[in-house]
N, C-alpha and C positions, 0 to 999 in steps of 0.2 A: 503494500499500499504506500502510495507516494504521501509524504508528508507535506502539509500547506506551508509553504515558506512565506506566505504572506502578500502584502499589496506593494506593488511597485511605485516607489517614492522619488525614482530618479527623474531629474528635470528632463532628460532626453527621452524617457519612456523606453528605455532599452533594457529594463529589467536588471540593471546593473546594481541597484539596491532595494531589496525586498524587506518590508516590515512586518513582523507578526508580533502583536501584542498580547502579552502572558498576563499582565496585571495592569488594568486600567488606572490612570493618574487622577489627580485631584484637579478640579476646576477646569478652565479653558485656557490659562496662559501658557505659552511656551517660550524659550529663551530666544532672544534675538542674537544675530551676529555680534559679536564683541563682549557678550556676557562671559563671565567666569563660572564655568559650569562644573559641578561636582558629581561624580558618577561611580558606581561600581560596575565591573565588567568580568566577564570570562570569555576568551577567545578560543574557539576550535576549529580545526580542519572539517571538512565535511564527513570524513570518516570518524568524527569525534574525538580525535586526538587533541588534547588541550595544550596550548603553547603560551598561554599567558593569563593570569588573574589577579585582579587587584584584591580580591578576597582572601586569596592565599596569603598575600602580604599583609592582610588586615589593615589596608590603608587606601582610602578612596583616592581615585584619580581626578585631578582638576586640569582644566585647559581653557583657553580662550576661543569660544566658538567662532568658526567662519573666517579665521586668519591662517589656515592652511598648516596648523601644527600638529594635525592628526590626519589620518587617511581620508580621502574625500567622502566615503560612504559615512564616516562619523560626522563631519561637519553638515552632511545632508540629513542623516536619520536622526541626530541628538536634537536638532533644531525643531523636530516635530513632537518631541515629547513633553509630556505634563509632569509636574512634581509627584513623585512617587510612582511613576509609570515603570514597568519592566517590560522590555521588548526583545525580540531577537532580530538582528540586522544580518541578511546574507549578502555578502558583498563579492561582487565579480571582481576578478583581478584587476581590472582597469580602475576600479574604484579603491582598491586595496594596496598591494605592493607589486602589482605589475608582473612583467616577464621575468623580473630579476627575483621577485620574492624576497624574503628576509631571512637567509641562512643563519643558523643552521636549522631553526625550528619551522620555517614557512618555505616550503619549496617553491620553485617557479611557477607562475600562472595558476595560483591557489585561489580558489574561491573560499572564503572565510565566513565564520559565523561568529557573531558577538551577542551574548545576553548582556544587555545595559540595563542598570537600575538607575534612574535619575533621582538623586538625593536632593539636589538644590542648585540655584544658580544665582549670581550677583550681577546686577546690571552694571555696564561699564561706567567706571569713574573717570572722568577726564580733569578733576580739579588737581591743582598742583599738589596738595597735601593729601590727596585720596580721602577727603573728608565728606564726600558725597555732595559736594557744592554744584557739580555739573555731570548730571547722568545722562547717557546717551542711549536710546534704543534705535537701532538700524531698522527701519522700514523698508527700504529698498537698497540693495547693495549698490555700490558705486563701480566704475570701470576704471581700468588701468592701475597704475602703482605710485603715482605721484599724489602728493599733497599740496595745498597751498602754503607758502611761506611768509614770514613778516613781510609786509610791503607788497604783496600780492594784490593784484586787480581781481576781485571777485564779484560774481553775479549770482544772487540767491534769491530763491522764492521762500518767503517766510510768513508765518502766521503764529501770532503771540497770545496766550491766554492767561488769565489769572488762574493759578492752580486752586484758589480757595473756591471759586464759584464758575470756572470756565468761561468767563467773560472774555470775548476776543477784543484786544486793544491795539492790535497791529496786524496788517494784512497787506503785503506789498512785494513786489520784485525790485531788487535795488542792486546797484554797482557801486562798490567803494573799495578803497584801499585797506588791506587787512592790517590792523594795527591802528586805524584812524576812524573805526567805526562809531566811536562815541559821538563824533560830529554828526552822525546820521541816525543818533538814537539806537545804535547797535551795542547791546551791552557786552561787556567782558566775557561772560561765559559763551556768547556766540562765537566771539572771535578765536577764543580758545579752542573751542570744539572743530571750528572749521580748518584748523592746522591739521586735524585728523581725518578730515573727509577725503574720499575720493571724487572724482567727476561724476555727477549724476546721482550721488548719494542722497537719499532722503531719510532723515533721522528726527525723532523726537527728543528734546533735550528738556530737562527738567533741571532748573537752575534756582539756586539758593540767592537770597537777597544780597549776599557778599559779592557775587559774580553776576548779579542782575543790576537792579537799580538802587540798592543799599538802602540806608536808612532815610534817603531823601525821597525816593520814589521817582517817578517821572510825571509831572504834571501834564505835559504836553501830550504823552500818550494815555494819560489816565491811570497810571499805576500807582497805587497807594505806597507809603512808606513801608519797608521791610516785607515786601511781597515775595513770595515763591511764585516763579513764572515758568509756564511750559510754552516751547516753541516747536513747531514742526518746520524744518529747515531743508531746502533742498538746494544743493550746489550746482547750479546750472552750468557754470564755466569758470574758469580762471586762468589767469596769465601770471606765471610765477616772476617775482622780482629777482633780478639778477644778482646771485650771490657775490659778495665781495671778493671771494677768493678767484673768482673768474674774470674780475676787473684788472685793467692796467691802471697806473697811476693816474692817467688823464681822465679815465672813466670814473674812477674814485671822486676826484675833484669835483667833476661836472655834477655827479650825483649828490655830493656833499652840499654843493650851492643850492641844489633844488630843496634838500631837506632843511637847508638854513633858512631859505624863504618861506617855506611852509611853516617852520617853527616861528618866525617872526609874526606872520599871519594869524597863526593861532594865538599867540601872545597878546597881539593888539585886540583880538576878539576875547580875551581873558579866558581862553581854554587852556590853562596852565598844565594840564596833565599832558595834553597833546603836544604842547610846545616843548616840554621836557623830553618828550619821546623823540621828536624830530631833532632837537639839539643833540641828543645822545647818539642818533644815528650818525650826525656829522662826526663826532668823536670817535665813534666806532670804525668808520670808513677810513678816515685819514691820520688815526693816531700813529701808525707805524712810518708814515711816510717821511717825516723830516729826518729820521735816521736810517732810511734806506739808501745804500750806497749806490744802487742802481738808477735812482731817480735824479732827473735834472735839477739844478739849482733853483730853477723857476718854480718847478712843483713842489720843492721842498719850501719855499718861501710862500706860496700860495696855501699850502697845508698848515704852516704855522700860523698864517693870518686866520685861516677858518677855525683852527683849534682855539686860538686866543679869543675870538668872537664867540665861538659856541660855549666856553666855559665861563666867559664874562655872562652871557645870556643865562646860562644854567643857574649861575650864583644869584642873578637878578630874580628869576622866576622862582627859585626856592625861598627867596625872601618875601616874595607876593603871595604864595599859597597860604591857605589858613588850615591849621596853624602854620606859621613859618618853620621851614626846615633848616635852622642855623647851621647844624653840622655840615650838611651837604653844601650849603652856600659857602661856608668858609672853605670846604675843600676844593670846590670849583674855582672859586676866586684865587686860591693859593696856586692852583694849577694855571690860571691865566697869568700869574705874575711870573711864572717861570720862563714865560715867553717874553714877557715885557715887565720887568721888576718896578718901574716907575709909572706903570699904568695907573692913572687917576682912578678910573671906575673900578678896577680890580681892587685897589687900596680901599677905596670907600666900601665897596660891597663887603669886603673881608672885615672891615672895621664894624659894619652893621651886624654881620654874622657873629663877631667876637663880642659884642655887647649883649646880643641875646643869649650867648652862652656864658655870660657873666664874666668874661675875661677883659675888663675894662681897661686895664693897663695896657694891654696888648692892643686893644682897639683905639686907644689914645694916640699910640705911637702911628698907627696906620692914618688917622685923621690928621695928626699933625703933619706927617708927610705930605699929604694932599694939600694943606693949607701952605706949606713952605713952597711947594710947586705952583700953587695958584692962589695967590692971597686974597682974590676977590671971590673965591668959592665960599658963599655964605653957608650953604649946607654943610660943608665940611667944618666950617669954623663953628657952627651951632652943635655938631656933634663933638666937638672937642669940649666944649662947655659941659655938654651931657655926660660925657666921658669922665671928666674931672669931678663932676658933682658925684656921680656914681662910685668912683673911687674914694670919695670922702665918706660916703654912705656906707660903704664896706668897711671902711677903716673904723668909723665909729661903732659899728655892729661887732666888730672883732674886739674893740676895746671894752665894749660892754659885757661881750661874752666871757672875756678873761676876767673881768672884774667879779661877775657873778660867780665864776669858777672859783676865784681866790676866796670869796666870802663863804661859799659853800665848804670849801677844805678847811678854812679858818674855824668855821663853826663846828666842823666834825672833830677837828684836834681839840677844841674846848671840850666838846662833850666827853671824848676820851680822858682827858686830864681829870675832869670832874669825876669821872667813873673810877678812875684809879685812886683818886683821893678817898673815896667812900669805903674802897675795899681795905 
């Protein structure tokens, strides 16, 4: 009697993957490509010879579904399983180990059978800290092997809903540069996820507030503060940005100038985070050029000018953000001053950062250097006064602190003396 090997679930309909359910699973959900699945399995040849078993090892097997880390039959068959389901997959050689087999246990051109138990699966987590901040459910697999990179021009179809009530707040097709999405009300979570997309991929993203619209929400889209959002996103097309390693010096300089202009435009529009990102791209592109022996002197000079400008602008932007980032402002101003030690903007901005860090004496030195170079600079002259006043306040606080400490110790000594007299 012929044993029922089950239903053909191969996409080609060629009976390459047959599935027979032994135990029905729970509910209706099945894992999507990208999920981390946990299974138990036993693999046998058609004659019943066992060649592998996770149960014998008493250790479930985990793998990422749909990524080609297992044989083709598994990526196809496991994707159809519900939680708790047990099934047998009969896998033709083309969907298993092919003509080569897997010596010594699996002969060439072997049809294999796997009894698989679906234990559980975890949705793919794309958040940097794997804290479930960005979860991806792949609905339609993409094509090719390339992903968009930072700066790529992407075209996406998207629909955004509030996770709390399903209300649609965004529905559009949009083209933008990856990394600058915030300028088009594209949240960080979408941008981070798109770096993992293939062309034509369609996925559902569940994004926590940290990677969505944070505590501020988005009044333009109608997203309340601290909202979890769900997006359905399709990557229609993309054009990768040229990687810096593939550029020559001249190309790097030209691209850096474009980023510098973008940064300045974002700064003027008070879009400070985007301005920071653009100025940092300038630094990343040309940071090595001044010391590159193969570069022309003209290119080296242009690179130094761009680096000076980028670091000065970064120092300024870090002072403008709320709250001000004084440490970062000091760092970039100092880097700018390496290219031009007497640069008035660099000295002034470092002075402001130092004041914010409570380093008033160092700040006074920078502001005084500006005043010495530009006696008519009223802003620097005012900061000299502020610095001196701050230093005076700091000295008064220190004096009072030491006086209090002295009184405290003197009182303690008196108490000890009195105690000794009583004994």
